[in-house]
C-alpha positions as CSV (number, residue, x, y, z in Angstrom):
1,M,-6.6,6.4,1.8
2,E,-8.1,7.4,-0.9
3,P,-7.8,5.6,-4.3
4,V,-5.4,7.1,-7.0
5,R,-4.3,6.8,-10.4
6,G,-1.5,3.6,-10.4
7,M,-2.7,2.5,-6.9
8,I,-2.1,-1.4,-6.5
9,V,-5.6,-2.4,-5.1
10,R,-7.0,-5.9,-3.9
11,S,-10.8,-6.9,-5.0
12,A,-12.8,-7.3,-1.9
13,A,-16.0,-8.7,-4.0
14,G,-17.0,-10.4,-7.4
15,R,-15.7,-12.7,-9.2
16,D,-12.2,-11.4,-9.2
17,K,-12.2,-11.5,-5.8
18,G,-8.9,-11.6,-3.8
19,K,-7.2,-10.7,-7.0
20,F,-4.9,-7.9,-7.2
21,L,-5.4,-5.1,-10.1
22,M,-4.3,-1.3,-10.5
23,I,-6.5,1.8,-10.7
24,L,-6.4,3.2,-14.1
25,A,-9.1,5.9,-13.1
26,R,-11.4,7.2,-11.1
27,E,-14.9,8.5,-11.5
28,G,-16.9,9.5,-8.3
29,D,-18.2,6.3,-6.4
30,F,-16.2,4.0,-9.0
31,V,-12.7,3.3,-10.1
32,Y,-11.5,1.8,-13.3
33,I,-9.0,-1.5,-12.9
34,A,-6.9,-3.6,-14.7
35,D,-4.7,-6.6,-14.2
36,G,-3.0,-6.6,-17.6
37,K,-4.3,-10.3,-18.2
38,E,-7.9,-11.2,-17.9
39,R,-9.0,-7.0,-17.7
40,P,-6.2,-5.4,-19.8
41,I,-5.5,-1.8,-19.7
42,A,-7.3,-1.0,-23.4
43,S,-10.4,-2.2,-21.6
44,P,-10.6,-1.6,-17.2
45,K,-13.1,-2.9,-15.0
46,K,-15.7,-0.4,-13.5
47,K,-16.1,-1.1,-10.0
48,R,-17.4,0.4,-6.9
49,I,-14.7,1.8,-4.6
50,K,-16.4,0.0,-1.7
51,H,-15.5,-3.3,-3.6
52,I,-11.9,-2.7,-3.2
53,K,-9.5,-2.8,-0.3
54,V,-6.5,-0.3,-1.6
55,T,-2.6,-0.8,-0.9
56,N,0.1,1.6,-0.2
57,T,1.7,1.1,-3.4
58,V,1.3,3.6,-6.0
59,I,3.4,3.0,-9.4
60,D,3.7,5.2,-12.3
61,A,0.7,4.1,-14.9
62,D,1.3,6.5,-17.5
63,S,4.1,4.2,-19.9
64,L,3.1,1.1,-18.2
65,T,1.9,-2.0,-20.4
66,D,-0.3,-4.9,-19.9
67,K,3.2,-7.0,-19.6
68,G,4.5,-4.5,-17.3
69,L,1.6,-4.4,-15.1
70,R,1.5,-8.3,-14.5
71,R,5.3,-8.4,-13.7
72,I,4.5,-5.9,-10.9
73,I,1.1,-7.9,-9.9
74,S,2.9,-10.6,-9.3
75,D,4.8,-9.5,-6.9
76,Y,1.9,-9.4,-4.9
77,T,0.3,-13.1,-5.9
78,L,1.7,-16.0,-4.2
79,P,2.9,-19.0,-6.5
80,R,0.2,-21.7,-6.4
81,S,2.1,-24.2,-4.6
82,K,2.5,-22.1,-1.6
83,E,-0.8,-21.0,-1.6
84,N,-1.6,-25.3,-1.3
85,T,0.7,-25.9,1.2
86,E,-0.1,-23.1,3.5
87,S,-3.4,-23.5,4.1
88,E,-3.0,-27.1,5.6
């Protein structure tokens, strides 16, 4: 599946490995991604397409704020307490 604007992706490499982010733009072999917290929409991270894993979720990115993006991404992230108990 081709990465498109508004798609929720998971980082496969780098310091943000394992985190969910949203694609804001695509430029050749790169995408610009944000999560609304460490990477706000105003200053997205440039990342190679081969370093992300796409999901089937595409959201409307036009009127989205950092707070709204964090709320959407939180649905994909397990709470810390559940992560610790599942691995044991």
